[in-house]
ZABA-94610 format. One record per atom (N, C-alpha, C, CB): x, y, z. Coordinates in pm, whole numbers, plus 50000, padded with zeros to 5 digits. Each point is the difference from the previous one (the first is absolute). Glycine has a CB too. Example, Ala and Ser with C-alpha at 12.3 -4.5 7.8 and 13.67 -1.06 7.14 Angstrom:
// ZABA-94610
513194943150780/499115011950000/500905012050000/498114988350125/501545022249803/500825011950006/499235010950073/501184993749785/
END
This chain:
// ZABA-94610
500834988250000/499175011850000/500885012550000/498174987450122/501385022749809/500745012649992/500005007250134/499405001749759/501605006750256/500065009150114/499355013049955/502134989250094/496965015749985/499355012849971/500865011250056/497684989350003/502615020649917/500725011950048/499065011949986/502284990449934/497465016050180/499225012350000/500965011850018/497964988050096/501925021749816/500835012150003/499205011150066/501254993149790/499385013650308/499325011350065/500795013049990/498954983750156/502255015649788/500815012249988/501214999250091/497975013349942/502264997150135/501165000450087/501265003149922/498904983650152/502205016449919/501295003549941/500374990849884/500735008850221/498844978749786/500234990449892/499795006349863/499314981750154/499575024949831/499575004549867/500135015049975/498464981150005/502275025850080/500145014449977/501005002849889/499455004250241/500285006649688/500875005349894/500555013350049/498674988349814/502415016150125/500635012750039/499875009949886/501624988050152/497845023749878/499905010849902/501265008450012/497445000250010/503424999149888/501275007150004/499845015249994/501044980249892/497835024550058/499815014449988/499655006650133/499264996349767/499864997450310/499605006250127/500474992350124/498035009149881/502614979450096/500554992450111/498984992350082/501755016750007/497024982649944/498954993150075/499844985649955/498835021850029/500714969850063/499684986249968/498534999049962/501804991650158/497894999449748/498624998649955/499774985649955/499915024349930/498824972350046/499644986849952/499595000649853/499284993450231/501094996449695/499584998549860/499414986149986/501785016149914/499064973950061/499574986049988/500854991550094/499265003549759/500254984850272/500784991150085/501234994849925/497904993450122/503155004549954/501254994649945/500094984950017/501105021850049/497854972050005/500084985750033/500334991149881/498365004550178/500994997049706/500374991249888/501485001249962/497665002049916/502865010350082/501415002249969/500904993650107/499385021549882/500254980050242/500794994450109/500024984749994/499425019950141/499444974149833/499944985449990/500834994949882/497725000350104/502245007149786/500814996149883/501495001650030/498115006949847/502275004050216/501395002350034/500524989450097/499655024549964/499504971450129/500384989650096/499904986049943/499235015050179/500364983849695/499864987249931/499084990450075/502275003249906/496695002450154/499054991950076/499264990549908/499755018450168/500104969549877/499244989949927/498774995650079/502124992249889/497585015350215/498854997150084/498765005949931/501425000050214/497544991949765/498795005449937/499295009950092/499764978749869/499985033250081/499335010450078/498885006449919/502135004350126/496965001849945/498945008049939/500015013350073/498584979549936/501765031349993/500165013250060/498745008249978/502494999049962/497065007550146/498855009049989/500305012650080/498394980649971/501495030849965/500205012750069/498695004250066/501815006949835/498234994750297/498835004550074/499985015150014/499974978450124/501235027349896/500135014550017/501475003449986/497965001450152/502355011049829/501385004749993/500095012350089/500364991049762/499905006650369/500055011150094/501164998250097/497515002949979/502885008050082/500974999750108/499274994650122/501355019549905/499264971650170/499304993850111/499645010150110/501214978749949/499495032450060/499645010250098/498645006449967/502445004450039/497134994349836/498715005449958/498904989549998/501235016849865/499114970750169/499034989149994/498975001350112/501744985249897/496995012950066/498905001150096/499564986150045/499265021549893/499914978250211/499424987350044/499154993749890/500005008450237/499324999849685/499184994949890/500884993049896/498325018450038/502854987149934/500914993749904/500584987150057/500555022749904/499714976950225/500464987650062/498914989249990/501475013250158/497304991049854/498904990549988/499884994849856/498795011750187/501494996649715/500024995649860/501064989149982/499215022949921/501954979250137/501074990149991/499554987050064/501745018150003/497684982850117/499544988050071/498954992549920/500515011350217/498524995949729/498934993549924/500544993149875/498385017150086/502594988949849/500614993649883/500744987450040/500215022349889/500454977950226/500684987950048/498994988950032/501865014250094/497054989549968/498974990350037/499374993949875/499555012750213/500164995649687/499254995649882/500844992749896/498535019150039/502794983049960/500814993549897/500054984950022/501385021049978/498674971649914/500074985350010/501354995250050/498364998649814/502685009250160/501354995950041/500115000450153/500965008849783/499814981650270/500214999850146/501405004650038/498364981350017/502415023149884/501325005850023/499995013849935/501184977050007/499035033350077/499825013849955/501205008450044/497484997550013/503015010849896/501015010050031/499355013649977/501954984649935/498335024850156/499495013549987/501175009650005/497784993750107/502415014249789/501025010550005/499375011750073/501134992549783/499655013750305/499425009950091/501095009550047/498224983550075/501415028649955/500935009550060/500384995650139/499015018449865/502244984250173/500514994850127/499505007750122/502014992649876/497565019850108/499625007950116/498784994750074/500965019549884/498074974850043/498794994950065/499734985449966/499085023149994/501954969849966/499834985949961/499484991650117/501865002849833/498575000350289/499554992450116/498525002350027/502315001650098/497215010749882/498585002850020/499134992249903/500605022850081/499834976549793/499254992149903/500074985250034/500465017349823/500694977950218/500144986050039/499054996550114/502405000449928/497415008850165/499084997950113/498574997849949/501485014350150/498104994049756/498654998749942/499864986549930/499855025149972/501174971049952/499944987449927/499954988150096/501275010549810/499514990150296/500034989050097/498634997950065/502425004750043/496825006049970/498694999050063/498944994249906/500625019550140/499634981049728/498944995849909/500334989449898/499205022150032/502074975849941/500404990449897/500434987050069/500735018849841/498484970850140/500234987350069/500374989249899/498375006750182/502594984849856/500334988349918/500855003049878/497914990450079/502685021549914/500845003649887/501345005250053/497975005549858/503074993050061/501315005450033/500135013449929/501034976850031/499115033850048/500095013649946/501335005950043/497475002950005/503315001749898/501295006350028/499985014249945/501214977649994/498915032150095/500115013949958/501485003249983/497855006550120/502465001249777/501405003149971/500125014449952/500454975849942/500645030450093/500235013849960/501455002349965/498125007250144/502215005449840/501375004049968/500275013450067/499964987549778/501265014550262/500395012750061/500435010149894/500694987750208/499755007249677/500475008549890/499234996049874/502345002550106/497145007149816/499264996649880/500814991149904/498765021750024/500564968849915/500634990849906/500745007549889/498224983150050/501185027449901/500585007549888/501295007350035/497715002649913/502634998350215/501245006550040/501214991449970/498755012050178/501054975049798/501124991249965/500694993850120/500315013749800/499664992950314/500634994550120/498944995050098/501945015549970/496894981449978/498874996250083/500164986250061/498575014349858/500864984250259/499884986950064/498764992649951/501195008950201/498024997449714/498734994449956/500104986649930/499255022849980/501714975649930/500124987449927/500344988550095/500755012749795/500174989750297/500374989950099/498814996750090/502385008149994/496915002250052/498854997750087/498894992549927/500575020750126/499224982449747/498984992849922/500384985349986/499455021149875/501814976150094/500444986149989/499824992550130/501635006949827/498684999750283/499814993850131/498524997150024/502025012150088/497124997549880/498564998150020/499484988349917/499765024550046/500744974249830/499584988649917/500384986750063/500245014449797/500934984950261/500434987750066/499194997650127/502325002949906/497535007450176/499294998350127/498554996049980/501515016950101/497814989049803/498584996949982/499784985449960/499605023949934/501414970150006/499874986049959/500244990150114/500745007149774/499974997250330/500364990350104/499375002650137/502114997249879/497425014950146/499435003050131/498574994750012/501455020450013/498154975950107/498614995650020/499045011949991/500804981150146/497925016049851/498995010649993/500235010150112/498354983949897/501515028750068/500205010950096/500415012549925/500664983750180/499615026949893/500375012949940/501415003550046/497585007849993/503274995349909/501425002450024/500445012749928/500404975350026/500745029850018/500655011349932/501404995549964/498625017450127/501764984549745/501334996049952/500815012549968/499074978449906/502065023050165/500915011149976/501404995750038/498185017050043/502804987849885/501414998050035/500394985350005/499915021250127/499474970449790/500344985849996/499394991950113/502075006549889/497084999850191/499374993250113/498495000749985/501955005750149/497384985449923/498565001450012/499675001850148/499584985949792/499355021450231/499545003050135/498514996850007/501775018050031/497774977250082/498564999150019/499475014250012/500154977250114/498645024849840/499445013549991/499995007350134/498604992049811/501315000650298/499855006150131/501305000850080/497694991649999/503445005949934/501275000150073/501105007149922/499334978650110/500325032649826/501055007549931/499625014749991/500624979649868/500385028250101/499815014349979/501105005149909/498895002750227/500845008649713/501005006749919/500865008750091/498484999949796/502824997750202/500935008250075/500425011449907/500834980350145/498675031449880/500265011349911/501415005450011/497615005750018/503114990550087/501395004350014/500934991449917/499495008250229/500244978749763/500874990949926/499484997349859/500674989650216/498055013449758/499424997149869/499764985249979/501135020149913/498664972750196/499754985549993/498824996350087/502444995849956/497014992450018/498964994750084/500654991350106/498305000749811/501064999150306/500564992450112/498864993850080/502025015350011/498334974250062/499054993850091/499785009350117/500714976949929/498075023050124/499705008150117/500584993550125/497905008449890/502064978450116/500514991750111/499205001250120/502185002249913/
END
């Protein structure tokens, strides 16, 4: 069975406007990233939204949850901004049962060339195939349960709460 990938935006998919220096959204980079990584894992990509996670509302989190519940696939990856990825994971954990859901993000936009996004995506693809049902966050080559991690804004990494 294919892995469902839901795109929600976040740093993963931001572009850089060289004229005004602002970041913006255009299209998802996921197909390009999967091709560059030479992935042979069957996936089905669907863009739900393209927003910065700091602007994500509870209603948008509910849209993500409902799409996870309704999809036939039981292995799901969600690209998401890192600032509120834990909040969305909390909503998913409360409503998505019997499926393996891995949220993944990037600290640096893919288009910058020095992004962690490609590595994090590859990790998420591996984790979603082997982890039991539940909600996880994949960053920095590690996976975390949704309720035991946070973004450390000083180090730019995710860590266990302990």
